[in-house]
C-alpha positions in Angstrom: 193.3 48.3 97.4 192.9 45.2 95.2 189.6 43.8 94.3 187.4 42.2 97.0 187.5 38.4 96.7 184.4 36.5 97.7 185.5 33.4 99.6 184.4 30.4 101.7 186.2 28.5 104.4 186.0 24.8 104.9 187.5 23.2 108.0 188.1 19.5 108.2 188.1 18.3 111.8 186.4 15.3 113.6 186.8 16.9 117.0 185.6 20.3 115.8 182.6 18.7 114.1 181.7 17.0 117.4 182.0 20.3 119.2 185.0 19.2 121.2 187.3 21.8 119.7 186.8 25.4 118.5 187.6 26.1 114.8 190.5 28.4 115.4 192.1 27.5 112.1 189.0 28.6 110.2 188.8 31.7 112.4 192.4 32.6 111.5 191.9 32.1 107.8 188.6 34.1 107.7 190.2 36.8 109.8 193.2 37.3 107.6 191.1 37.4 104.5 188.7 40.0 106.1 191.8 42.1 107.2 192.7 42.3 103.5 189.2 43.5 102.6 187.8 40.2 101.2 184.2 39.0 101.8 183.3 35.8 103.6 180.4 34.2 101.8 180.1 30.9 103.6 181.9 28.8 106.2 181.5 25.2 107.3 183.1 22.6 109.6 182.9 19.0 108.4 184.3 15.8 109.9 187.4 14.2 108.3 185.2 12.4 105.8 186.1 12.5 102.1 182.6 12.3 100.7 181.3 15.0 102.9 184.2 17.3 102.2 183.9 16.7 98.5 180.2 17.4 98.5 180.7 20.7 100.4 183.4 21.7 97.9 181.2 20.8 94.9 178.2 22.7 96.3 180.3 25.9 96.8 181.9 25.6 93.4 178.5 25.7 91.8 177.8 29.0 93.4 178.7 32.1 91.3 179.3 34.2 94.5 182.2 32.0 95.7 185.4 32.7 93.9 187.9 31.0 96.2 187.5 28.2 98.8 190.1 28.0 101.5 190.3 24.8 103.3 192.0 24.2 106.6 192.9 20.8 108.2 193.2 17.3 106.9 196.4 17.8 104.9 198.8 15.7 107.0 199.7 12.0 107.2 197.1 10.8 109.6 194.7 8.1 108.3 191.7 10.5 108.4 193.6 13.4 106.8 191.6 13.3 103.5 191.3 17.0 102.3 193.7 16.6 99.4 191.8 13.5 98.2 188.4 15.3 98.6 189.8 18.3 96.7 191.4 16.2 93.9 188.0 14.3 93.4 186.3 17.7 92.7 188.8 19.9 90.8 189.1 20.0 87.0 192.8 20.8 87.1 195.5 21.5 89.7 197.5 24.7 90.2 200.7 23.1 91.6 202.6 26.4 91.9 200.4 27.5 94.7 201.0 24.4 96.8 204.7 24.5 95.9 205.1 28.1 97.0 203.3 27.4 100.3 205.4 24.4 101.1 208.6 26.1 100.1 207.9 29.1 102.3 206.8 26.9 105.2 209.9 24.8 104.9 212.0 27.8 105.7 210.1 28.0 109.0 209.6 24.3 109.9 210.9 21.1 108.5 207.6 19.4 109.1 206.1 21.5 106.2 207.4 18.8 103.8 204.8 16.5 105.3 201.9 18.7 104.1 199.9 17.2 101.3 197.8 20.2 100.6 197.0 21.1 96.9 195.3 23.8 94.9 193.0 23.5 91.9 190.2 24.9 90.0 186.6 23.7 89.4 183.9 25.8 87.7 186.0 29.0 87.9 186.5 28.5 91.6 190.0 28.2 93.1 190.3 25.7 96.0 193.4 26.0 98.2 194.2 23.5 101.0 195.9 25.1 104.0 197.3 23.4 107.1 195.1 22.8 110.1 197.1 24.8 112.6 196.1 28.5 112.8 199.8 29.5 112.6 200.5 27.3 109.6 197.3 28.3 107.8 198.0 32.0 108.2 201.6 31.7 107.2 200.8 29.8 104.0 197.8 32.0 103.1 200.1 35.1 103.4 202.4 33.5 100.8 199.7 33.2 98.2 197.7 36.3 99.1 199.4 38.6 96.6 198.3 36.5 93.6 194.7 35.6 94.7 193.0 38.6 93.0 194.9 38.0 89.8 194.0 34.3 89.9 190.3 35.1 90.2 190.6 37.6 87.2 192.3 35.0 85.0 189.9 32.1 86.0 186.8 34.3 85.4 188.3 35.9 82.3 187.9 39.4 83.6 191.6 40.3 83.5 192.5 43.3 81.3 195.9 44.7 80.7 199.4 43.4 81.2 200.3 40.3 83.2 202.1 41.5 86.4 205.4 39.9 85.3 205.3 41.9 82.0 205.0 45.2 83.8 208.4 44.5 85.5 210.1 44.1 82.2 210.7 40.4 82.4 210.3 38.3 79.3 209.4 34.6 79.1 
């Protein structure tokens, strides 16, 4: 089994924050990660408010025990969908390939995937990935990037030793 990733889950939902809706998106994300042997360090449900979401992301990125933050919700076109803006205001740099891969795989399933504005980026050696709010969409997109998460953590934290995975397969760049 690959290394255990220490992760946090942040859900953006006004109705969930008010207690009007259960956080099934966050449940699905946390559940899939646990199935793969990863450890949930923290979890929160915040309203669709950019400053509150940014503050939560910042506080988790300062912690050495959170390697990846998975967000769910707030990535669409509604006026209060502000997770990408909150993430962009916190990260040091984007990792566009992650968001591109998730959208590309989702597009094969549903045309509405092209409306997702989720992004991925790094701050303080912590990878933040925006997933859709629907449990089905969140799980499908997380499954796309799951194979590279441990390697991403190794590279960010400078703990990687040995060949890059692509080199082991005999491909040259």
